[in-house]
SEFIZA-3560 file (N, C-alpha, C; in Angstrom, 3 decimals):
REM SEFIZA-3560
<numar><xx>-17.398</xx><yy>-1.320</yy><zz>3.746</zz><atom>N</atom></numar>
<numar><xx>-16.418</xx><yy>-0.484</yy><zz>4.417</zz><atom>CA</atom></numar>
<numar><xx>-15.112</xx><yy>-1.266</yy><zz>4.577</zz><atom>C</atom></numar>
<numar><xx>-14.003</xx><yy>-0.599</yy><zz>4.346</zz><atom>N</atom></numar>
<numar><xx>-12.685</xx><yy>-1.201</yy><zz>4.479</zz><atom>CA</atom></numar>
<numar><xx>-12.260</xx><yy>-1.121</yy><zz>5.942</zz><atom>C</atom></numar>
<numar><xx>-11.928</xx><yy>-2.248</yy><zz>6.557</zz><atom>N</atom></numar>
<numar><xx>-11.594</xx><yy>-2.280</yy><zz>7.975</zz><atom>CA</atom></numar>
<numar><xx>-10.124</xx><yy>-2.045</yy><zz>8.273</zz><atom>C</atom></numar>
<numar><xx>-9.308</xx><yy>-1.862</yy><zz>7.264</zz><atom>N</atom></numar>
<numar><xx>-7.885</xx><yy>-1.646</yy><zz>7.510</zz><atom>CA</atom></numar>
<numar><xx>-7.624</xx><yy>-0.215</yy><zz>7.941</zz><atom>C</atom></numar>
<numar><xx>-6.820</xx><yy>-0.078</yy><zz>8.970</zz><atom>N</atom></numar>
<numar><xx>-6.444</xx><yy>1.250</yy><zz>9.445</zz><atom>CA</atom></numar>
<numar><xx>-5.514</xx><yy>1.912</yy><zz>8.431</zz><atom>C</atom></numar>
<numar><xx>-5.399</xx><yy>3.220</yy><zz>8.544</zz><atom>N</atom></numar>
<numar><xx>-4.443</xx><yy>3.960</yy><zz>7.723</zz><atom>CA</atom></numar>
<numar><xx>-3.614</xx><yy>4.852</yy><zz>8.649</zz><atom>C</atom></numar>
<numar><xx>-2.307</xx><yy>4.832</yy><zz>8.424</zz><atom>N</atom></numar>
<numar><xx>-1.404</xx><yy>5.728</yy><zz>9.127</zz><atom>CA</atom></numar>
<numar><xx>-0.785</xx><yy>6.667</yy><zz>8.119</zz><atom>C</atom></numar>
<numar><xx>-0.806</xx><yy>7.952</yy><zz>8.418</zz><atom>N</atom></numar>
<numar><xx>-0.254</xx><yy>8.954</yy><zz>7.508</zz><atom>CA</atom></numar>
<numar><xx>0.857</xx><yy>9.708</yy><zz>8.221</zz><atom>C</atom></numar>
<numar><xx>2.005</xx><yy>9.762</yy><zz>7.587</zz><atom>N</atom></numar>
<numar><xx>3.167</xx><yy>10.455</yy><zz>8.145</zz><atom>CA</atom></numar>
<numar><xx>3.713</xx><yy>11.398</yy><zz>7.089</zz><atom>C</atom></numar>
<numar><xx>3.727</xx><yy>12.683</yy><zz>7.411</zz><atom>N</atom></numar>
<numar><xx>4.258</xx><yy>13.685</yy><zz>6.485</zz><atom>CA</atom></numar>
<numar><xx>5.681</xx><yy>14.017</yy><zz>6.910</zz><atom>C</atom></numar>
<numar><xx>6.620</xx><yy>13.854</yy><zz>5.964</zz><atom>N</atom></numar>
<numar><xx>8.040</xx><yy>14.052</yy><zz>6.248</zz><atom>CA</atom></numar>
<numar><xx>8.642</xx><yy>15.049</yy><zz>5.264</zz><atom>C</atom></numar>
<numar><xx>9.869</xx><yy>15.471</yy><zz>5.586</zz><atom>N</atom></numar>
<numar><xx>10.614</xx><yy>16.369</yy><zz>4.712</zz><atom>CA</atom></numar>
<numar><xx>11.446</xx><yy>15.553</yy><zz>3.735</zz><atom>C</atom></numar>
<numar><xx>11.094</xx><yy>15.600</yy><zz>2.450</zz><atom>N</atom></numar>
<numar><xx>11.927</xx><yy>15.015</yy><zz>1.416</zz><atom>CA</atom></numar>
<numar><xx>11.588</xx><yy>13.595</yy><zz>1.014</zz><atom>C</atom></numar>
<numar><xx>11.884</xx><yy>13.290</yy><zz>-0.232</zz><atom>N</atom></numar>
<numar><xx>11.570</xx><yy>11.989</yy><zz>-0.806</zz><atom>CA</atom></numar>
<numar><xx>12.457</xx><yy>10.877</yy><zz>-0.251</zz><atom>C</atom></numar>
<numar><xx>13.729</xx><yy>11.152</yy><zz>-0.031</zz><atom>N</atom></numar>
<numar><xx>14.616</xx><yy>10.123</yy><zz>0.513</zz><atom>CA</atom></numar>
<numar><xx>14.145</xx><yy>9.717</yy><zz>1.910</zz><atom>C</atom></numar>
<numar><xx>13.799</xx><yy>10.699</yy><zz>2.732</zz><atom>N</atom></numar>
<numar><xx>13.286</xx><yy>10.387</yy><zz>4.068</zz><atom>CA</atom></numar>
<numar><xx>11.998</xx><yy>9.581</yy><zz>3.966</zz><atom>C</atom></numar>
<numar><xx>11.134</xx><yy>9.917</yy><zz>3.013</zz><atom>N</atom></numar>
<numar><xx>9.889</xx><yy>9.167</yy><zz>2.831</zz><atom>CA</atom></numar>
<numar><xx>10.176</xx><yy>7.706</yy><zz>2.504</zz><atom>C</atom></numar>
<numar><xx>11.125</xx><yy>7.442</yy><zz>1.603</zz><atom>N</atom></numar>
<numar><xx>11.467</xx><yy>6.060</yy><zz>1.263</zz><atom>CA</atom></numar>
<numar><xx>12.047</xx><yy>5.324</yy><zz>2.467</zz><atom>C</atom></numar>
<numar><xx>12.901</xx><yy>5.988</yy><zz>3.210</zz><atom>N</atom></numar>
<numar><xx>13.499</xx><yy>5.350</yy><zz>4.379</zz><atom>CA</atom></numar>
<numar><xx>12.449</xx><yy>5.061</yy><zz>5.452</zz><atom>C</atom></numar>
<numar><xx>11.511</xx><yy>5.978</yy><zz>5.635</zz><atom>N</atom></numar>
<numar><xx>10.427</xx><yy>5.769</yy><zz>6.603</zz><atom>CA</atom></numar>
<numar><xx>9.503</xx><yy>4.643</yy><zz>6.154</zz><atom>C</atom></numar>
<numar><xx>9.193</xx><yy>4.603</yy><zz>4.883</zz><atom>N</atom></numar>
<numar><xx>8.345</xx><yy>3.535</yy><zz>4.351</zz><atom>CA</atom></numar>
<numar><xx>9.019</xx><yy>2.178</yy><zz>4.573</zz><atom>C</atom></numar>
<numar><xx>10.307</xx><yy>2.104</yy><zz>4.302</zz><atom>N</atom></numar>
<numar><xx>11.047</xx><yy>0.864</yy><zz>4.493</zz><atom>CA</atom></numar>
<numar><xx>11.040</xx><yy>0.444</yy><zz>5.965</zz><atom>C</atom></numar>
<numar><xx>11.333</xx><yy>1.378</yy><zz>6.855</zz><atom>N</atom></numar>
<numar><xx>11.355</xx><yy>1.077</yy><zz>8.290</zz><atom>CA</atom></numar>
<numar><xx>9.977</xx><yy>0.635</yy><zz>8.776</zz><atom>C</atom></numar>
<numar><xx>8.942</xx><yy>1.315</yy><zz>8.321</zz><atom>N</atom></numar>
<numar><xx>7.587</xx><yy>0.973</yy><zz>8.740</zz><atom>CA</atom></numar>
<numar><xx>7.149</xx><yy>-0.392</yy><zz>8.249</zz><atom>C</atom></numar>
<numar><xx>7.457</xx><yy>-0.701</yy><zz>7.001</zz><atom>N</atom></numar>
<numar><xx>7.068</xx><yy>-1.998</yy><zz>6.438</zz><atom>CA</atom></numar>
<numar><xx>7.818</xx><yy>-3.150</yy><zz>7.087</zz><atom>C</atom></numar>
<numar><xx>9.015</xx><yy>-2.895</yy><zz>7.574</zz><atom>N</atom></numar>
<numar><xx>9.775</xx><yy>-3.932</yy><zz>8.273</zz><atom>CA</atom></numar>
<numar><xx>9.281</xx><yy>-4.117</yy><zz>9.704</zz><atom>C</atom></numar>
<numar><xx>8.693</xx><yy>-3.073</yy><zz>10.290</zz><atom>N</atom></numar>
<numar><xx>8.264</xx><yy>-3.124</yy><zz>11.689</zz><atom>CA</atom></numar>
<numar><xx>6.872</xx><yy>-3.720</yy><zz>11.871</zz><atom>C</atom></numar>
<numar><xx>6.010</xx><yy>-3.535</yy><zz>10.903</zz><atom>N</atom></numar>
<numar><xx>4.638</xx><yy>-4.024</yy><zz>11.024</zz><atom>CA</atom></numar>
<numar><xx>4.192</xx><yy>-4.703</yy><zz>9.746</zz><atom>C</atom></numar>
<numar><xx>3.184</xx><yy>-5.516</yy><zz>9.853</zz><atom>N</atom></numar>
<numar><xx>2.634</xx><yy>-6.209</yy><zz>8.684</zz><atom>CA</atom></numar>
<numar><xx>1.695</xx><yy>-5.243</yy><zz>7.957</zz><atom>C</atom></numar>
<numar><xx>2.288</xx><yy>-4.308</yy><zz>7.201</zz><atom>N</atom></numar>
<numar><xx>1.535</xx><yy>-3.250</yy><zz>6.526</zz><atom>CA</atom></numar>
<numar><xx>1.891</xx><yy>-3.210</yy><zz>5.057</zz><atom>C</atom></numar>
<numar><xx>1.094</xx><yy>-2.488</yy><zz>4.299</zz><atom>N</atom></numar>
<numar><xx>1.402</xx><yy>-2.197</yy><zz>2.904</zz><atom>CA</atom></numar>
<numar><xx>1.210</xx><yy>-0.709</yy><zz>2.700</zz><atom>C</atom></numar>
<numar><xx>1.702</xx><yy>-0.204</yy><zz>1.582</zz><atom>N</atom></numar>
<numar><xx>1.719</xx><yy>1.234</yy><zz>1.318</zz><atom>CA</atom></numar>
<numar><xx>0.682</xx><yy>1.640</yy><zz>0.284</zz><atom>C</atom></numar>
<numar><xx>0.093</xx><yy>2.791</yy><zz>0.512</zz><atom>N</atom></numar>
<numar><xx>-0.662</xx><yy>3.501</yy><zz>-0.516</zz><atom>CA</atom></numar>
<numar><xx>0.347</xx><yy>4.388</yy><zz>-1.245</zz><atom>C</atom></numar>
<numar><xx>-0.002</xx><yy>4.940</yy><zz>-2.410</zz><atom>N</atom></numar>
<numar><xx>0.937</xx><yy>5.823</yy><zz>-3.113</zz><atom>CA</atom></numar>
<numar><xx>1.350</xx><yy>7.027</yy><zz>-2.252</zz><atom>C</atom></numar>
<numar><xx>2.619</xx><yy>7.386</yy><zz>-2.341</zz><atom>N</atom></numar>
<numar><xx>3.100</xx><yy>8.603</yy><zz>-1.677</zz><atom>CA</atom></numar>
<numar><xx>2.361</xx><yy>9.799</yy><zz>-2.281</zz><atom>C</atom></numar>
<numar><xx>2.296</xx><yy>10.874</yy><zz>-1.525</zz><atom>N</atom></numar>
<numar><xx>1.774</xx><yy>12.129</yy><zz>-2.045</zz><atom>CA</atom></numar>
<numar><xx>2.780</xx><yy>13.214</yy><zz>-1.696</zz><atom>C</atom></numar>
<numar><xx>2.762</xx><yy>14.295</yy><zz>-2.443</zz><atom>N</atom></numar>
<numar><xx>3.718</xx><yy>15.379</yy><zz>-2.192</zz><atom>CA</atom></numar>
<numar><xx>3.002</xx><yy>16.709</yy><zz>-2.075</zz><atom>C</atom></numar>
<numar><xx>3.691</xx><yy>17.631</yy><zz>-1.451</zz><atom>N</atom></numar>
<numar><xx>3.174</xx><yy>18.976</yy><zz>-1.283</zz><atom>CA</atom></numar>
<numar><xx>4.361</xx><yy>19.929</yy><zz>-1.236</zz><atom>C</atom></numar>
<numar><xx>4.320</xx><yy>20.942</yy><zz>-2.053</zz><atom>N</atom></numar>
<numar><xx>5.369</xx><yy>21.964</yy><zz>-2.000</zz><atom>CA</atom></numar>
<numar><xx>4.834</xx><yy>23.106</yy><zz>-1.129</zz><atom>C</atom></numar>
<numar><xx>5.435</xx><yy>23.310</yy><zz>0.025</zz><atom>N</atom></numar>
<numar><xx>4.933</xx><yy>24.326</yy><zz>0.949</zz><atom>CA</atom></numar>
<numar><xx>5.216</xx><yy>25.748</yy><zz>0.481</zz><atom>C</atom></numar>
<numar><xx>4.515</xx><yy>26.693</yy><zz>1.098</zz><atom>N</atom></numar>
<numar><xx>4.682</xx><yy>28.113</yy><zz>0.749</zz><atom>CA</atom></numar>
<numar><xx>6.041</xx><yy>28.656</yy><zz>1.185</zz><atom>C</atom></numar>
<numar><xx>6.615</xx><yy>28.061</yy><zz>2.223</zz><atom>N</atom></numar>
<numar><xx>7.865</xx><yy>28.578</yy><zz>2.792</zz><atom>CA</atom></numar>
<numar><xx>9.026</xx><yy>27.602</yy><zz>2.615</zz><atom>C</atom></numar>
<numar><xx>9.322</xx><yy>27.164</yy><zz>1.390</zz><atom>N</atom></numar>
<numar><xx>10.337</xx><yy>26.105</yy><zz>1.209</zz><atom>CA</atom></numar>
<numar><xx>11.722</xx><yy>26.489</yy><zz>1.710</zz><atom>C</atom></numar>
<numar><xx>12.079</xx><yy>27.764</yy><zz>1.672</zz><atom>N</atom></numar>
<numar><xx>13.412</xx><yy>28.174</yy><zz>2.102</zz><atom>CA</atom></numar>
<numar><xx>13.609</xx><yy>28.051</yy><zz>3.612</zz><atom>C</atom></numar>
<numar><xx>12.514</xx><yy>27.960</yy><zz>4.348</zz><atom>N</atom></numar>
<numar><xx>12.592</xx><yy>27.862</yy><zz>5.809</zz><atom>CA</atom></numar>
<numar><xx>12.616</xx><yy>26.414</yy><zz>6.300</zz><atom>C</atom></numar>
<numar><xx>12.499</xx><yy>25.456</yy><zz>5.395</zz><atom>N</atom></numar>
<numar><xx>12.401</xx><yy>24.053</yy><zz>5.775</zz><atom>CA</atom></numar>
<numar><xx>13.704</xx><yy>23.309</yy><zz>5.526</zz><atom>C</atom></numar>
<numar><xx>13.918</xx><yy>22.183</yy><zz>6.217</zz><atom>N</atom></numar>
<numar><xx>15.136</xx><yy>21.396</yy><zz>5.991</zz><atom>CA</atom></numar>
<numar><xx>15.243</xx><yy>20.889</yy><zz>4.550</zz><atom>C</atom></numar>
<numar><xx>14.120</xx><yy>20.531</yy><zz>3.955</zz><atom>N</atom></numar>
<numar><xx>14.032</xx><yy>20.090</yy><zz>2.564</zz><atom>CA</atom></numar>
<numar><xx>12.761</xx><yy>20.729</yy><zz>1.997</zz><atom>C</atom></numar>
<numar><xx>12.813</xx><yy>21.314</yy><zz>0.792</zz><atom>N</atom></numar>
<numar><xx>11.652</xx><yy>22.074</yy><zz>0.284</zz><atom>CA</atom></numar>
<numar><xx>10.519</xx><yy>21.229</yy><zz>-0.302</zz><atom>C</atom></numar>
<numar><xx>10.365</xx><yy>20.011</yy><zz>0.168</zz><atom>N</atom></numar>
<numar><xx>9.300</xx><yy>19.152</yy><zz>-0.325</zz><atom>CA</atom></numar>
<numar><xx>8.763</xx><yy>18.327</yy><zz>0.835</zz><atom>C</atom></numar>
<numar><xx>7.440</xx><yy>18.322</yy><zz>0.988</zz><atom>N</atom></numar>
<numar><xx>6.801</xx><yy>17.487</yy><zz>1.988</zz><atom>CA</atom></numar>
<numar><xx>6.221</xx><yy>16.266</yy><zz>1.296</zz><atom>C</atom></numar>
<numar><xx>6.443</xx><yy>15.092</yy><zz>1.870</zz><atom>N</atom></numar>
<numar><xx>5.956</xx><yy>13.841</yy><zz>1.290</zz><atom>CA</atom></numar>
<numar><xx>5.135</xx><yy>13.100</yy><zz>2.340</zz><atom>C</atom></numar>
<numar><xx>3.976</xx><yy>12.612</yy><zz>1.933</zz><atom>N</atom></numar>
<numar><xx>3.101</xx><yy>11.847</yy><zz>2.811</zz><atom>CA</atom></numar>
<numar><xx>3.291</xx><yy>10.360</yy><zz>2.545</zz><atom>C</atom></numar>
<numar><xx>3.671</xx><yy>9.625</yy><zz>3.599</zz><atom>N</atom></numar>
<numar><xx>3.780</xx><yy>8.172</yy><zz>3.548</zz><atom>CA</atom></numar>
<numar><xx>2.503</xx><yy>7.629</yy><zz>4.171</zz><atom>C</atom></numar>
<numar><xx>1.862</xx><yy>6.658</yy><zz>3.486</zz><atom>N</atom></numar>
<numar><xx>0.568</xx><yy>6.129</yy><zz>3.960</zz><atom>CA</atom></numar>
<numar><xx>0.660</xx><yy>4.615</yy><zz>4.124</zz><atom>C</atom></numar>
<numar><xx>0.525</xx><yy>4.151</yy><zz>5.373</zz><atom>N</atom></numar>
<numar><xx>0.564</xx><yy>2.730</yy><zz>5.705</zz><atom>CA</atom></numar>
<numar><xx>-0.851</xx><yy>2.204</yy><zz>5.867</zz><atom>C</atom></numar>
<numar><xx>-1.088</xx><yy>0.942</yy><zz>5.465</zz><atom>N</atom></numar>
<numar><xx>-2.389</xx><yy>0.281</yy><zz>5.657</zz><atom>CA</atom></numar>
<numar><xx>-2.177</xx><yy>-1.055</yy><zz>6.334</zz><atom>C</atom></numar>
<numar><xx>-3.116</xx><yy>-1.447</yy><zz>7.187</zz><atom>N</atom></numar>
<numar><xx>-3.068</xx><yy>-2.721</yy><zz>7.878</zz><atom>CA</atom></numar>
<numar><xx>-3.918</xx><yy>-2.657</yy><zz>9.130</zz><atom>C</atom></numar>
<numar><xx>-3.699</xx><yy>-3.587</yy><zz>10.040</zz><atom>N</atom></numar>
<numar><xx>-4.436</xx><yy>-3.559</yy><zz>11.309</zz><atom>CA</atom></numar>
<numar><xx>-3.972</xx><yy>-2.352</yy><zz>12.127</zz><atom>C</atom></numar>
<numar><xx>-4.771</xx><yy>-1.950</yy><zz>13.087</zz><atom>N</atom></numar>
<numar><xx>-4.404</xx><yy>-0.807</yy><zz>13.933</zz><atom>CA</atom></numar>
<numar><xx>-3.060</xx><yy>-1.074</yy><zz>14.618</zz><atom>C</atom></numar>
<numar><xx>-2.886</xx><yy>-2.268</yy><zz>15.158</zz><atom>N</atom></numar>
<numar><xx>-1.633</xx><yy>-2.595</yy><zz>15.850</zz><atom>CA</atom></numar>
<numar><xx>-0.437</xx><yy>-2.538</yy><zz>14.904</zz><atom>C</atom></numar>
<numar><xx>-0.580</xx><yy>-3.101</yy><zz>13.718</zz><atom>N</atom></numar>
<numar><xx>0.529</xx><yy>-3.093</yy><zz>12.765</zz><atom>CA</atom></numar>
<numar><xx>0.821</xx><yy>-1.688</yy><zz>12.245</zz><atom>C</atom></numar>
<numar><xx>-0.214</xx><yy>-0.912</yy><zz>11.979</zz><atom>N</atom></numar>
<numar><xx>-0.007</xx><yy>0.468</yy><zz>11.526</zz><atom>CA</atom></numar>
<numar><xx>0.673</xx><yy>1.283</yy><zz>12.620</zz><atom>C</atom></numar>
<numar><xx>0.283</xx><yy>1.060</yy><zz>13.863</zz><atom>N</atom></numar>
<numar><xx>0.914</xx><yy>1.768</yy><zz>14.983</zz><atom>CA</atom></numar>
<numar><xx>2.394</xx><yy>1.423</yy><zz>15.067</zz><atom>C</atom></numar>
<numar><xx>2.739</xx><yy>0.146</yy><zz>14.941</zz><atom>N</atom></numar>
<numar><xx>4.151</xx><yy>-0.274</yy><zz>14.944</zz><atom>CA</atom></numar>
<numar><xx>4.910</xx><yy>0.357</yy><zz>13.772</zz><atom>C</atom></numar>
<numar><xx>4.296</xx><yy>0.338</yy><zz>12.600</zz><atom>N</atom></numar>
<numar><xx>4.932</xx><yy>0.924</yy><zz>11.417</zz><atom>CA</atom></numar>
<numar><xx>5.161</xx><yy>2.423</yy><zz>11.599</zz><atom>C</atom></numar>
<numar><xx>4.147</xx><yy>3.101</yy><zz>12.114</zz><atom>N</atom></numar>
<numar><xx>4.276</xx><yy>4.547</yy><zz>12.321</zz><atom>CA</atom></numar>
<numar><xx>5.364</xx><yy>4.871</yy><zz>13.335</zz><atom>C</atom></numar>
<numar><xx>5.426</xx><yy>4.105</yy><zz>14.419</zz><atom>N</atom></numar>
<numar><xx>6.467</xx><yy>4.351</yy><zz>15.431</zz><atom>CA</atom></numar>
<numar><xx>7.859</xx><yy>4.203</yy><zz>14.825</zz><atom>C</atom></numar>
<numar><xx>8.056</xx><yy>3.152</yy><zz>14.038</zz><atom>N</atom></numar>
<numar><xx>9.356</xx><yy>2.941</yy><zz>13.395</zz><atom>CA</atom></numar>
<numar><xx>9.654</xx><yy>4.040</yy><zz>12.376</zz><atom>C</atom></numar>
<numar><xx>8.651</xx><yy>4.434</yy><zz>11.620</zz><atom>N</atom></numar>
<numar><xx>8.840</xx><yy>5.477</yy><zz>10.607</zz><atom>CA</atom></numar>
<numar><xx>9.160</xx><yy>6.829</yy><zz>11.249</zz><atom>C</atom></numar>
<numar><xx>8.500</xx><yy>7.143</yy><zz>12.346</zz><atom>N</atom></numar>
<numar><xx>8.780</xx><yy>8.407</yy><zz>13.049</zz><atom>CA</atom></numar>
<numar><xx>10.210</xx><yy>8.408</yy><zz>13.580</zz><atom>C</atom></numar>
<numar><xx>10.645</xx><yy>7.293</yy><zz>14.154</zz><atom>N</atom></numar>
<numar><xx>12.035</xx><yy>7.219</yy><zz>14.633</zz><atom>CA</atom></numar>
<numar><xx>13.020</xx><yy>7.450</yy><zz>13.488</zz><atom>C</atom></numar>
<numar><xx>12.731</xx><yy>6.849</yy><zz>12.327</zz><atom>N</atom></numar>
<numar><xx>13.602</xx><yy>7.026</yy><zz>11.166</zz><atom>CA</atom></numar>
<numar><xx>13.595</xx><yy>8.487</yy><zz>10.712</zz><atom>C</atom></numar>
<numar><xx>12.405</xx><yy>9.101</yy><zz>10.655</zz><atom>N</atom></numar>
<numar><xx>12.308</xx><yy>10.501</yy><zz>10.232</zz><atom>CA</atom></numar>
<numar><xx>13.075</xx><yy>11.416</yy><zz>11.182</zz><atom>C</atom></numar>
<numar><xx>12.968</xx><yy>11.143</yy><zz>12.481</zz><atom>N</atom></numar>
<numar><xx>13.678</xx><yy>11.979</yy><zz>13.457</zz><atom>CA</atom></numar>
<numar><xx>15.191</xx><yy>11.854</yy><zz>13.305</zz><atom>C</atom></numar>
<numar><xx>15.658</xx><yy>10.705</yy><zz>12.838</zz><atom>N</atom></numar>
<numar><xx>17.090</xx><yy>10.506</yy><zz>12.616</zz><atom>CA</atom></numar>
<numar><xx>17.554</xx><yy>11.142</yy><zz>11.307</zz><atom>C</atom></numar>
<numar><xx>16.600</xx><yy>11.544</yy><zz>10.477</zz><atom>N</atom></numar>
<numar><xx>16.947</xx><yy>12.132</yy><zz>9.177</zz><atom>CA</atom></numar>
<numar><xx>16.540</xx><yy>13.606</yy><zz>9.163</zz><atom>C</atom></numar>
<numar><xx>15.606</xx><yy>13.989</yy><zz>8.304</zz><atom>N</atom></numar>
<numar><xx>15.239</xx><yy>15.402</yy><zz>8.150</zz><atom>CA</atom></numar>
<numar><xx>14.061</xx><yy>15.830</yy><zz>9.017</zz><atom>C</atom></numar>
<numar><xx>13.370</xx><yy>14.881</yy><zz>9.642</zz><atom>N</atom></numar>
<numar><xx>12.260</xx><yy>15.208</yy><zz>10.528</zz><atom>CA</atom></numar>
<numar><xx>10.900</xx><yy>14.951</yy><zz>9.900</zz><atom>C</atom></numar>
<numar><xx>9.861</xx><yy>15.184</yy><zz>10.690</zz><atom>N</atom></numar>
<numar><xx>8.491</xx><yy>14.979</yy><zz>10.233</zz><atom>CA</atom></numar>
<numar><xx>7.643</xx><yy>16.182</yy><zz>10.610</zz><atom>C</atom></numar>
<numar><xx>6.516</xx><yy>16.326</yy><zz>9.918</zz><atom>N</atom></numar>
<numar><xx>5.639</xx><yy>17.481</yy><zz>10.097</zz><atom>CA</atom></numar>
<numar><xx>4.435</xx><yy>17.113</yy><zz>10.950</zz><atom>C</atom></numar>
<numar><xx>3.721</xx><yy>16.073</yy><zz>10.531</zz><atom>N</atom></numar>
<numar><xx>2.548</xx><yy>15.632</yy><zz>11.271</zz><atom>CA</atom></numar>
<numar><xx>2.281</xx><yy>14.169</yy><zz>11.004</zz><atom>C</atom></numar>
<numar><xx>1.504</xx><yy>13.555</yy><zz>11.911</zz><atom>N</atom></numar>
<numar><xx>1.179</xx><yy>12.139</yy><zz>11.775</zz><atom>CA</atom></numar>
<numar><xx>-0.219</xx><yy>11.888</yy><zz>12.319</zz><atom>C</atom></numar>
<numar><xx>-0.909</xx><yy>10.940</yy><zz>11.697</zz><atom>N</atom></numar>
<numar><xx>-2.261</xx><yy>10.579</yy><zz>12.108</zz><atom>CA</atom></numar>
<numar><xx>-2.488</xx><yy>9.106</yy><zz>11.814</zz><atom>C</atom></numar>
<numar><xx>-3.298</xx><yy>8.467</yy><zz>12.661</zz><atom>N</atom></numar>
<numar><xx>-3.772</xx><yy>7.114</yy><zz>12.395</zz><atom>CA</atom></numar>
<numar><xx>-5.288</xx><yy>7.159</yy><zz>12.410</zz><atom>C</atom></numar>
<numar><xx>-5.900</xx><yy>6.640</yy><zz>11.346</zz><atom>N</atom></numar>
<numar><xx>-7.355</xx><yy>6.515</yy><zz>11.278</zz><atom>CA</atom></numar>
<numar><xx>-7.649</xx><yy>5.023</yy><zz>11.431</zz><atom>C</atom></numar>
<numar><xx>-8.234</xx><yy>4.607</yy><zz>12.570</zz><atom>N</atom></numar>
<numar><xx>-8.455</xx><yy>3.181</yy><zz>12.814</zz><atom>CA</atom></numar>
<numar><xx>-9.405</xx><yy>2.516</yy><zz>11.822</zz><atom>C</atom></numar>
<numar><xx>-10.433</xx><yy>3.217</yy><zz>11.415</zz><atom>N</atom></numar>
<numar><xx>-11.429</xx><yy>2.624</yy><zz>10.514</zz><atom>CA</atom></numar>
<numar><xx>-11.899</xx><yy>3.691</yy><zz>9.526</zz><atom>C</atom></numar>
<numar><xx>-11.134</xx><yy>3.927</yy><zz>8.455</zz><atom>N</atom></numar>
<numar><xx>-11.497</xx><yy>4.981</yy><zz>7.506</zz><atom>CA</atom></numar>
<numar><xx>-12.777</xx><yy>4.658</yy><zz>6.738</zz><atom>C</atom></numar>
<numar><xx>-13.499</xx><yy>5.703</yy><zz>6.391</zz><atom>N</atom></numar>
<numar><xx>-14.699</xx><yy>5.526</yy><zz>5.569</zz><atom>CA</atom></numar>
<numar><xx>-14.300</xx><yy>5.174</yy><zz>4.143</zz><atom>C</atom></numar>
<numar><xx>-15.241</xx><yy>4.681</yy><zz>3.372</zz><atom>N</atom></numar>
<numar><xx>-14.975</xx><yy>4.355</yy><zz>1.967</zz><atom>CA</atom></numar>
<numar><xx>-14.499</xx><yy>5.586</yy><zz>1.203</zz><atom>C</atom></numar>
<numar><xx>-15.079</xx><yy>6.747</yy><zz>1.485</zz><atom>N</atom></numar>
<numar><xx>-14.660</xx><yy>7.977</yy><zz>0.798</zz><atom>CA</atom></numar>
<numar><xx>-13.223</xx><yy>8.345</yy><zz>1.145</zz><atom>C</atom></numar>
<numar><xx>-12.834</xx><yy>8.135</yy><zz>2.401</zz><atom>N</atom></numar>
<numar><xx>-11.456</xx><yy>8.405</yy><zz>2.795</zz><atom>CA</atom></numar>
<numar><xx>-10.509</xx><yy>7.454</yy><zz>2.072</zz><atom>C</atom></numar>
<numar><xx>-10.878</xx><yy>6.187</yy><zz>1.977</zz><atom>N</atom></numar>
<numar><xx>-10.054</xx><yy>5.197</yy><zz>1.289</zz><atom>CA</atom></numar>
<numar><xx>-9.847</xx><yy>5.597</yy><zz>-0.172</zz><atom>C</atom></numar>
<numar><xx>-10.880</xx><yy>6.108</yy><zz>-0.826</zz><atom>N</atom></numar>
<numar><xx>-10.741</xx><yy>6.579</yy><zz>-2.215</zz><atom>CA</atom></numar>
<numar><xx>-9.717</xx><yy>7.703</yy><zz>-2.310</zz><atom>C</atom></numar>
<numar><xx>-9.735</xx><yy>8.617</yy><zz>-1.337</zz><atom>N</atom></numar>
<numar><xx>-8.816</xx><yy>9.758</yy><zz>-1.353</zz><atom>CA</atom></numar>
<numar><xx>-7.361</xx><yy>9.324</yy><zz>-1.152</zz><atom>C</atom></numar>
<numar><xx>-7.136</xx><yy>8.183</yy><zz>-0.528</zz><atom>N</atom></numar>
<numar><xx>-5.774</xx><yy>7.707</yy><zz>-0.301</zz><atom>CA</atom></numar>
<numar><xx>-5.052</xx><yy>7.398</yy><zz>-1.606</zz><atom>C</atom></numar>
<numar><xx>-5.806</xx><yy>7.147</yy><zz>-2.655</zz><atom>N</atom></numar>
<numar><xx>-5.206</xx><yy>6.804</yy><zz>-3.955</zz><atom>CA</atom></numar>
<numar><xx>-4.683</xx><yy>8.036</yy><zz>-4.704</zz><atom>C</atom></numar>
<numar><xx>-5.141</xx><yy>9.215</yy><zz>-4.295</zz><atom>N</atom></numar>
<numar><xx>-4.725</xx><yy>10.448</yy><zz>-4.969</zz><atom>CA</atom></numar>
<numar><xx>-3.250</xx><yy>10.726</yy><zz>-4.670</zz><atom>C</atom></numar>
<numar><xx>-2.509</xx><yy>11.090</yy><zz>-5.702</zz><atom>N</atom></numar>
<numar><xx>-1.103</xx><yy>11.394</yy><zz>-5.536</zz><atom>CA</atom></numar>
<numar><xx>-0.694</xx><yy>12.506</yy><zz>-6.495</zz><atom>C</atom></numar>
<numar><xx>-0.112</xx><yy>13.560</yy><zz>-5.953</zz><atom>N</atom></numar>
<numar><xx>0.390</xx><yy>14.660</yy><zz>-6.787</zz><atom>CA</atom></numar>
<numar><xx>1.644</xx><yy>14.249</yy><zz>-7.552</zz><atom>C</atom></numar>
<numar><xx>2.246</xx><yy>13.120</yy><zz>-7.219</zz><atom>N</atom></numar>
<numar><xx>3.399</xx><yy>12.645</yy><zz>-7.989</zz><atom>CA</atom></numar>
<numar><xx>2.993</xx><yy>12.294</yy><zz>-9.412</zz><atom>C</atom></numar>
<numar><xx>1.708</xx><yy>12.038</yy><zz>-9.629</zz><atom>N</atom></numar>
<numar><xx>1.206</xx><yy>11.736</yy><zz>-10.973</zz><atom>CA</atom></numar>
<numar><xx>1.080</xx><yy>12.984</yy><zz>-11.839</zz><atom>C</atom></numar>
<numar><xx>1.084</xx><yy>14.148</yy><zz>-11.214</zz><atom>N</atom></numar>
<numar><xx>0.925</xx><yy>15.420</yy><zz>-11.935</zz><atom>CA</atom></numar>
<numar><xx>2.264</xx><yy>15.888</yy><zz>-12.445</zz><atom>C</atom></numar>
<numar><xx>2.237</xx><yy>16.570</yy><zz>-13.567</zz><atom>N</atom></numar>
<numar><xx>3.485</xx><yy>17.118</yy><zz>-14.125</zz><atom>CA</atom></numar>
<numar><xx>3.548</xx><yy>18.593</yy><zz>-13.917</zz><atom>C</atom></numar>
//
């Protein structure tokens, strides 16, 4: 079992995702899993018509610091949709973190 926590932050837009990832990595001793994307059903109602998931890995304390910094950055930009921290993900969950729709054409 992988003991590293995972923090997931879904934001509006790719630029916001990069800025949040940068802020989070500077705030905590974390590393990133691949971004994932989702095109919502109601894109015209959103600030940006693309949702991007930023995924941080590391200790619970470091992931928490990274997530806090990333949320602050997202709030200063286009905003965020949802956030979660899994302190001790299962092996199956860790496998799912590698999936990314950015690989699809």
